[in-house]
N, C-alpha and C positions, 0 to 999 in steps of 0.2 A: 494455655493462655493465647498462643498464636491463633488457634482455631477460633476461639471466642472473638478475638480481635478481627479476624477475617470475616466472620459472620456479621459482626457489627458493621464492618466496612461495606459489605454487600447490601445490608439493609439500608444503610445511608444512601448508597447509590440508587437503590430502588425508590426510596422516598424522593430523591432528587429528580428521578425520571418522571415522577408524577406531576412535576411543575410544568407549566406552559413554557414553550420555547422563548417567548418574549421575556419571561422572568429569568430563564437560564442565561439569556444573553446579557442581562444586567450583571449576573454573577460572572460571566465571561469577561466583562469590562473590569470587574474587580480582580479577577485572576490575572489579567494583563498587568495591572498595577502592582500586584503582589509578586508575580514571577519576574517582571522586568526591573522594577524599582526597589522592592523590599528585599527579596531573597536572592535575586539574580540567578534564577534557575538555569544552570548550565550555561551561563552567560559567556564564560571563557571559551567553551566549546563552540557556541553559536558564532561568536565574533571571529574566532580562529578559522572556522570552516568558511565563513563568508570572505574573510580577507584572503585566504588562500585560493578560493574559487574565483574571486574577482580582483586580482592584483591591480587592475587598471582603475578601480574605483577609489574615490577619496574616502577619508575617514567618516566624513559627514554622510556620504552616500551609503556606506556600510551601516552606519547607525540607523538611518531611515529604513533600510531593508530589515534590519533586526527588529525595530519597533513594529513594523507591519507584520513580521513573522510572529512575534509574541501576541499580537492582537488576534491573528489567525489561529494560533495554538489554543488560545482560550476558547475560541469558537469550536474548534475540533473536539476539545475536551467535553464541553457541555453537549454538543451534538452526539457524541459517542454515548454519553450517559442516557440521553433521550431515546436512543434506539430501542431501549428495553420496552418502552410503552407506546411507541409510534404505531399508528395504523398503516396498513398497506396503502390506503388512499392518500394519506398525508405524505408518506415517504415517496410515493410516485410523483406527487406534485413537487417535491423538493429535490428529487434526484431523477431527472428526465433522461432516459436512454434514447438518443437521437436516431440510431440506425440498427435496431435489433434484427432487422431483416438480413443484414450482412451475416450475422452469426447463425440465424435460423436457416439460412440457405444451406449451410454445411450440414446441419441436422437432417434436412430433407434429403441430402445426398448420402446420409448414413455415416458422416464423418465426425469424428471427435476433434476438439480444438483445444489449444493451450492459449490462455490469455495472460500476457505480461503487463504489469502496471508498476507503479511505484508509490512511495509514501508522499503523495502530492495531493493537495486539497483534501477532500473527505473520502478516504478509502474505506472507512468503517461502514458507510451507508451502502456499500456495494452488495450487501446481503440482499438487496431488493432485486438484483439481476435475475434471480430465479423466476420472478413474476413477469419478466419480459421475454425470457429465452426458453427454447424447447429442450435444450440439453439439460441433463442433471448437472448442476453446478457443484464442483468439488473445490471448496475454498481451503487452500493450503495454509497452515499456520504452524508456528513454533509453540509447543505447549509451555505454559508458564510454570514456574517452580511452585507457586502457591496453588494447590489443587482446588481450593474453594473458589478463589477468584477465577481460576481457569475455567471451571464449570459454569460460573455465572456469566462470564464473557462469551463462552461458546454457545450457551443456551440463547443468549441475546442475538448472536450472529446468525443462528440457524432458524430463527423465528419464521422466516419467509420461504423455507423449503430447501435452502442450500444444505449441503453436507460438509461438515468440518473434517478435514483429513490432515493428520500431522505430516511433517516433512518426511519422516522415516517410513510412513506407510503409503505415500502417494503412488509410487511406482507399482506396488502390488495391487492397489485399488484400481488404478487405470488399466492395468493388464487384465485384471479379472473382468472388468466391464467390457474390454475389447474382445475377450473370448466369447462373451455373451451377446456381442453385437449391439451393445447399449451405448450410444454416443454420449460422451461426457464433455464437460467444459472444465478444464483444470485452471484455476485462477491463482496467480502467483504475484505477490509483491516482490519483485525480483531484485530490489536494490538493497537488500539487507547486507550487512558487513559479513563476509565469510571468514573462515579461519585464516590465519596468517600464511599457511602453506597451500592456499588455493592455487590451482595451476593457471587460471586466467587472470591476467592483469592488463590494464589499458589506461589511457588517459581519460579521466572523467572530471569535468569542471576544473581543468588546468592542473590536475593532480593525478599522481599514480594511484590507481584504485583496483582492488581485486573484486571479482564477482563470482557468485556461485555458478559453477558450470552445470549444475543440476537441470535448470530449465532447458538448455540446449541438449543435454544428454537425453532427457526425456523425449524431446521432440524428435531427435534423430533415431532413437530406439523404436518409437511408435509411428514415426512419419506422420504425425498429426499437424494440422495447419496451425501456425503460430500467428496470433493477433496481438496488437498493442491496444490497450484501453487508455484513453486520455480523459481526465476528469477536470472540468473547468468550473470555476466559481463565478457565477453570474451576479450574485448579490448575497447578502448575509443569509445563510440558510437555504440558498437556492443554487443548485448545481446542474450541469449538463454533462453527459458523458457519451463518447462515441468510440467505435472500434475501427482500427485500420489493419490491413493485412501486412504482416512482416515477412512471412514465408509460407508458401503453400505446399512445398515439397522439400522438407528438411534434409532428406537423404541425398538430394541432388545438389546441395550447396556445399561450399568448402567449409572445413572445420572452423568453428568460432564465428562464422558469418552472422548467425542469428544473434549471438550476444553482441557483436559489434554493431549491428543494426539497432538493437535495443538501446545500447548505451548512447549511440549517436542521437537517437530520438529523444531520450530523456534529457540529455545534455542540452539540446536545443530548447526544449520546453522550459527547463529550469532557468536558463539564461534569460529567457524572454520575460518571465514573471517569477523571480526567485523567492518572493515572500511566502509562497505557498508550499515550499519544500520543507521537509522535516530537518531543519538545521541543528536541532538539539541532539540528534543521533551522532554517535562517535564513528562516523562513516569511514574516516581515514586514520583510524587508530593504528592499524597494521601497516608496515612498510613492505615493499616488494622485496622478497628474499633473493630474487635473481638480479636485483639492481646492483651494479658495481659502483663502488665509491672511489674517488680519487683523492 
């Protein structure tokens, strides 16, 4: 029964993807009403995350940010569905890469790169990057438990030439390409919540937060250039993205410096325009095991 339900679900998503974006945005408006007012989707999580991240803001300010977030969440949901049927031309018009030459310069030098980003604005449409960049793009993901939905989503994400690589296989994949002198771009949404016993903890949005050490470990092991990718929402369904250098020589910087630079960068961006971050994620579920209580 679960398999049948999953197949029906993916068929429904495909039929939704055939609709024009203007129609899907009407559905996004309805999704906002349902998720915020009717079912209160993860509302306690969202408000708790916002209140803890912005203790200086009033209840009304928090409420306004939350409403903007739920509006944006509806957009992200329908935009992600539409990715299944979007053409390269349309997606390029809607997700503009401002400085691909910065990344391509490293390819011309025979260098692989690691790109760190976060769940901010539309991260799903980053599958278009392969159409702008010379590197083979390796999009790192955590496999879903439902294999049918996992296959559907992954086929959607790799439509434009990127390769999907699970977190458990990325090191082996990168090292294999390195031995063959094939420059790669390893793309990581590095703001996922790690296990409670992760070794790296820092202050993120006024709270104690753990981060996966994997991105820095990979960078230091391979000495690959580390870039940050920022995604900006210009208007509904229109985004721009650009790259910045975080570290060109990971082996020469102090331990955890790359992670610290990354956290400082995303902290600043989120504080500037908080409504575009994924507040429904239980980012601060775990507590620092090394923190002493009095």
